[in-house]
FILOTOR-500195 format. One record per residue (C-alpha): residue number from 1; residue in one letter; x, y, z. Coordinates in Angstrom, 1 decimal, decimal comma. Example, Ala and Ser with C-alpha at 12.3 -4.5 7.8 and 13.67 -1.06 7.14 Angstrom:
REM residues 2
 resi resn      X      Y      Z
    1    A   12,3   -4,5    7,8
    2    S   13,7   -1,1    7,1
REM end
This chain:
REM residues 311
 resi resn      X      Y      Z
    1    X  -27,5    8,3   29,9
    2    X  -24,8    9,5   27,6
    3    X  -26,8    9,7   24,3
    4    X  -29,6   11,7   25,8
    5    X  -27,2   14,1   27,6
    6    X  -25,4   14,6   24,3
    7    X  -28,5   15,5   22,3
    8    X  -29,9   17,7   25,1
    9    X  -26,7   19,7   25,3
   10    X  -26,5   20,0   21,5
   11    X  -30,1   21,3   21,2
   12    X  -29,5   23,9   23,9
   13    X  -26,5   25,2   21,9
   14    X  -28,3   25,0   18,6
   15    X  -30,9   27,4   19,9
   16    X  -28,2   30,1   20,1
   17    X  -25,8   29,0   17,5
   18    X  -27,1   28,7   13,9
   19    X  -23,9   26,9   12,8
   20    X  -24,8   23,6   14,5
   21    X  -25,7   20,9   12,0
   22    X  -26,5   17,2   12,5
   23    X  -26,0   14,4    9,9
   24    X  -27,0   10,8   10,4
   25    X  -26,4    7,8    8,1
   26    X  -29,9    6,5    8,8
   27    X  -29,3    5,9   12,6
   28    X  -30,1    7,6   15,9
   29    X  -33,8    6,8   15,9
   30    X  -35,4    7,6   19,3
   31    X  -32,4    9,9   19,9
   32    X  -32,2   12,6   17,2
   33    X  -35,9   13,3   16,5
   34    X  -36,1   16,2   18,9
   35    X  -33,3   17,9   17,1
   36    X  -34,8   17,2   13,7
   37    X  -38,2   18,6   14,7
   38    X  -36,8   21,8   16,1
   39    X  -34,2   22,4   13,5
   40    X  -35,4   20,7   10,3
   41    X  -33,2   22,9    8,0
   42    X  -30,1   21,8   10,0
   43    X  -30,6   18,1   10,0
   44    X  -29,9   15,6    7,3
   45    X  -30,4   11,9    7,0
   46    X  -28,1   10,8    4,1
   47    X  -29,3    7,2    4,2
   48    X  -27,0    4,2    4,7
   49    X  -24,0    6,0    3,2
   50    X  -21,4    6,8    5,7
   51    X  -18,7    7,8    3,2
   52    X  -21,0   10,3    1,7
   53    X  -22,0   11,6    5,1
   54    X  -18,4   12,6    5,8
   55    X  -18,1   14,2    2,4
   56    X  -21,3   16,3    3,0
   57    X  -20,1   17,1    6,5
   58    X  -16,8   18,4    5,1
   59    X  -18,6   20,6    2,6
   60    X  -20,8   22,1    5,3
   61    X  -17,8   22,5    7,7
   62    X  -15,9   24,4    5,0
   63    X  -19,0   26,6    4,6
   64    X  -18,9   27,6    8,3
   65    X  -21,0   24,9   10,0
   66    X  -20,1   22,8   13,0
   67    X  -21,2   19,4   11,8
   68    X  -22,0   16,5   14,1
   69    X  -22,2   13,1   12,3
   70    X  -23,9   10,6   14,5
   71    X  -23,9    6,8   14,2
   72    X  -22,8    3,5   15,8
   73    X  -19,1    3,5   16,4
   74    X  -17,8    1,0   13,8
   75    X  -19,9    2,7   11,1
   76    X  -18,7    6,2   11,9
   77    X  -15,1    5,3   12,2
   78    X  -14,0    2,3   10,1
   79    X  -16,6    2,2    7,3
   80    X  -15,6    5,7    6,2
   81    X  -12,1    5,8    7,5
   82    X  -10,4    7,1    4,3
   83    X  -12,9   10,0    4,1
   84    X  -12,3   10,8    7,7
   85    X   -8,5   10,8    7,1
   86    X   -8,7   13,1    4,1
   87    X  -11,7   15,3    4,6
   88    X  -11,7   15,6    8,4
   89    X   -8,2   15,1    9,6
   90    X   -6,0   16,2    6,7
   91    X   -8,2   19,2    5,9
   92    X   -8,6   19,9    9,6
   93    X  -12,3   20,6    9,3
   94    X  -14,8   21,2   12,1
   95    X  -16,4   17,8   11,9
   96    X  -17,5   16,0   15,1
   97    X  -17,8   12,3   14,8
   98    X  -20,2   11,1   17,5
   99    X  -20,0    7,4   17,9
  100    X  -22,4    5,4   20,2
  101    X  -21,9    1,9   21,6
  102    X  -18,4    1,8   23,2
  103    X  -16,9   -1,6   23,5
  104    X  -19,4   -4,4   23,9
  105    X  -22,4   -2,0   24,3
  106    X  -24,1   -3,7   21,3
  107    X  -23,0   -7,1   22,5
  108    X  -25,8   -9,2   21,2
  109    X  -25,5   -7,7   17,7
  110    X  -22,1   -9,4   17,3
  111    X  -18,7   -8,4   16,2
  112    X  -19,9   -6,0   13,4
  113    X  -21,3   -3,7   16,1
  114    X  -18,5   -4,1   18,7
  115    X  -16,3   -1,0   19,1
  116    X  -12,9   -2,3   20,0
  117    X  -10,5   -0,7   17,6
  118    X  -11,9    2,9   17,3
  119    X   -9,6    4,6   19,9
  120    X   -6,5    3,1   18,2
  121    X   -7,4    4,2   14,7
  122    X   -8,7    7,6   15,6
  123    X   -5,8    8,6   17,8
  124    X   -3,3    7,9   15,1
  125    X   -4,8   10,6   12,8
  126    X   -3,0   14,0   13,0
  127    X   -5,4   16,9   14,0
  128    X   -7,9   14,5   15,5
  129    X   -9,1   15,0   19,1
  130    X  -10,3   11,8   20,8
  131    X  -12,8   12,1   23,7
  132    X  -14,0    9,1   25,6
  133    X  -16,3   10,4   28,4
  134    X  -17,0    8,1   31,4
  135    X  -20,3    9,4   32,5
  136    X  -23,1   11,9   31,5
  137    X  -21,4   14,7   33,4
  138    X  -18,3   14,3   31,2
  139    X  -20,5   14,0   28,1
  140    X  -22,1   17,4   28,8
  141    X  -18,8   19,1   29,5
  142    X  -17,0   17,7   26,5
  143    X  -19,9   18,4   24,2
  144    X  -19,8   22,0   25,3
  145    X  -16,0   22,0   24,6
  146    X  -16,7   20,8   21,1
  147    X  -18,7   24,0   20,3
  148    X  -15,6   26,1   20,5
  149    X  -12,9   23,5   19,4
  150    X  -11,1   24,0   16,1
  151    X  -10,5   20,9   14,1
  152    X  -12,1   17,4   14,0
  153    X  -13,2   15,5   17,0
  154    X  -14,2   11,9   17,8
  155    X  -16,6   11,6   20,7
  156    X  -17,1    8,0   22,0
  157    X  -20,4    7,4   23,8
  158    X  -21,7    4,3   25,6
  159    X  -25,4    3,4   25,4
  160    X  -26,6    1,4   28,4
  161    X  -27,9    3,8   31,0
  162    X  -24,7    5,1   32,4
  163    X  -24,9    6,7   35,9
  164    X  -23,3    9,9   37,0
  165    X  -20,0    9,3   38,7
  166    X  -19,0   13,0   39,2
  167    X  -20,8   15,8   41,0
  168    X  -22,6   18,1   38,7
  169    X  -20,2   21,0   39,4
  170    X  -17,0   19,0   38,7
  171    X  -14,6   20,9   36,6
  172    X  -13,9   19,0   33,4
  173    X  -11,5   20,3   30,8
  174    X  -10,5   18,8   27,5
  175    X   -7,2   17,0   27,8
  176    X   -7,1   17,0   31,6
  177    X   -7,6   13,8   33,5
  178    X   -9,8   13,8   36,6
  179    X   -8,9   12,2   39,9
  180    X  -12,1   10,8   41,2
  181    X  -10,6    9,3   44,4
  182    X   -7,2    9,7   46,0
  183    X   -5,0    6,9   47,3
  184    X   -1,3    6,1   47,7
  185    X   -1,2    2,4   47,0
  186    X   -1,8    2,5   43,2
  187    X   -3,5    4,4   40,4
  188    X   -6,3    3,0   38,3
  189    X   -6,8    4,9   35,1
  190    X  -10,0    4,3   33,2
  191    X  -11,5    5,7   30,1
  192    X  -15,0    5,7   28,5
  193    X  -17,6    3,3   29,8
  194    X  -15,3    1,6   32,3
  195    X  -15,3    4,4   34,8
  196    X  -18,2    2,9   36,7
  197    X  -16,5   -0,5   37,0
  198    X  -13,3    1,3   38,0
  199    X  -15,2    3,0   40,8
  200    X  -16,6   -0,3   41,9
  201    X  -13,1   -1,8   42,1
  202    X  -11,7    1,1   44,1
  203    X  -14,6    0,7   46,6
  204    X  -13,9   -3,0   47,0
  205    X  -10,2   -2,4   47,4
  206    X  -10,8    0,3   50,0
  207    X  -12,8   -2,1   52,1
  208    X   -9,7   -4,3   52,1
  209    X   -7,4   -1,5   53,2
  210    X   -6,0   -0,7   49,7
  211    X   -6,3    3,0   48,8
  212    X   -6,3    3,6   45,1
  213    X   -6,4    6,8   43,0
  214    X   -9,2    6,5   40,5
  215    X   -8,5    8,6   37,4
  216    X  -10,9    9,2   34,5
  217    X   -8,9    9,8   31,3
  218    X  -11,8   11,2   29,3
  219    X   -9,5   12,6   26,6
  220    X   -7,1   10,1   24,9
  221    X   -5,8   12,7   22,5
  222    X   -4,4   15,1   23,6
  223    X   -3,4   12,8   26,5
  224    X   -2,8   14,2   29,9
  225    X    0,9   13,4   29,9
  226    X    1,6   15,6   32,9
  227    X   -0,7   13,6   35,1
  228    X    0,8   10,3   34,1
  229    X    4,3   11,6   34,7
  230    X    3,2   12,7   38,1
  231    X    2,2    9,1   38,9
  232    X    5,5    7,8   37,5
  233    X    7,6   10,2   39,6
  234    X    5,6    9,1   42,7
  235    X    6,5    5,5   41,9
  236    X    2,8    4,6   42,0
  237    X    1,8    1,3   40,3
  238    X   -0,5    2,0   37,4
  239    X   -3,4   -0,1   36,0
  240    X   -5,3    0,9   32,9
  241    X   -8,9   -0,2   32,3
  242    X  -10,7    0,0   29,0
  243    X  -13,4   -1,8   26,9
  244    X  -11,2   -1,7   23,8
  245    X   -8,5   -3,8   22,2
  246    X   -5,4   -4,1   24,3
  247    X   -3,5   -2,8   21,3
  248    X   -3,6    0,9   20,5
  249    X   -6,0    2,3   23,2
  250    X   -5,6    3,9   26,6
  251    X   -3,2    1,2   27,8
  252    X   -0,9    1,7   24,9
  253    X   -1,0    5,5   25,2
  254    X    0,0    5,3   28,9
  255    X    2,7    2,7   28,1
  256    X    4,3    5,1   25,6
  257    X    4,6    7,8   28,3
  258    X    6,0    5,3   30,8
  259    X    8,5    4,0   28,2
  260    X    9,8    7,5   27,4
  261    X   10,0    8,5   31,0
  262    X   13,1    6,5   31,7
  263    X   11,6    5,2   34,9
  264    X   10,5    1,7   35,8
  265    X    7,2    1,2   37,6
  266    X    4,7   -1,6   38,0
  267    X    2,2   -1,4   35,1
  268    X   -0,8   -3,6   34,0
  269    X   -3,2   -3,2   31,1
  270    X   -6,8   -4,5   31,5
  271    X   -8,4   -4,6   28,1
  272    X   -9,9   -6,9   25,4
  273    X   -7,3   -9,5   24,2
  274    X   -6,2   -9,4   20,5
  275    X   -9,0  -11,6   19,2
  276    X  -12,6  -11,2   17,9
  277    X  -15,6  -12,4   19,9
  278    X  -17,4  -15,4   18,5
  279    X  -19,5  -15,5   21,6
  280    X  -22,9  -13,8   21,5
  281    X  -24,3  -12,2   24,5
  282    X  -24,9   -9,0   26,4
  283    X  -22,2   -6,6   27,5
  284    X  -21,6   -8,1   31,0
  285    X  -21,4  -11,6   29,6
  286    X  -18,7  -10,5   27,0
  287    X  -16,8   -8,6   29,7
  288    X  -16,6  -11,8   31,7
  289    X  -15,7  -13,9   28,7
  290    X  -12,7  -11,6   27,9
  291    X  -11,9  -11,2   31,6
  292    X  -12,0   -7,5   31,7
  293    X  -14,3   -7,5   34,7
  294    X  -11,5   -8,4   37,1
  295    X   -7,8   -7,7   37,8
  296    X   -5,2   -9,4   39,9
  297    X   -3,4   -6,9   42,0
  298    X   -0,5   -9,3   42,3
  299    X    0,5   -8,2   38,8
  300    X    1,4   -4,7   40,1
  301    X    2,9   -6,0   43,3
  302    X    0,1   -5,1   45,7
  303    X    1,0   -6,9   49,0
  304    X   -2,6   -7,7   50,1
  305    X   -3,3   -9,8   46,9
  306    X    0,1  -11,6   47,2
  307    X   -0,6  -12,5   50,9
  308    X   -4,1  -13,8   50,2
  309    X   -3,0  -15,8   47,2
  310    X   -0,4  -17,5   49,3
  311    X   -2,9  -18,6   51,9
REM end
């Protein structure tokens, strides 16, 4: 799973890099203990004080440390947003904000724990790099990239036992999308914890004779504009899939590229509608409630869907 892969990768680097430091605002239990026990002088629980966590992280970063602040996504992005804006983004410090619980991962805990706005508010900050890995293989690669990256990063993790989609030797580079499958009929671009669902859709479509290119956009900022323009030039219909608000996330980022390309192609965003959830339930229940577990290919002009709907 993503969380365990992240901490395992971090510990391996901390053994050879004394600048690695971890801060938690009283979260990460059953995840961070191994780091704390091995590196007690480079671990700090600041208590339930996210704003202070960012301030302490900035001070350590300005003293030469690479600081990882770990918490549930809404608490590590929105609760301390002004501190992130000034002390991480504006000052361009080496702070890594590691958020766990993408989308509806904490479904039963309610709207306070749902992470549906984080990509939008983090990608708007200058200097901020936004990573949304889709499986543990991507988590490991992007965490390793973070060791050498200059400037602040937001790393968005899921939490519900994600499976490996890629082969272990897959080349993963910050800012470069990955084509998981190849197909000429359409392109499905996923990010974060929707990669597994995207693969399921592509398999189902393939069984019906529709060949789709499945793309993992594990970095939202910098966005792989070159890859999107390649799809546009090929005239390939594009669907984006994310467990995030339909405003400001992956779909919006891709739409901006399409709008500035001067070309017209079929395009569909699958994301959470612009409203809060007043329904309580697990992740799959909420995905179904907000209808992000399905897509109508008719919206991008796929002939098979049109023909079957007409029957």
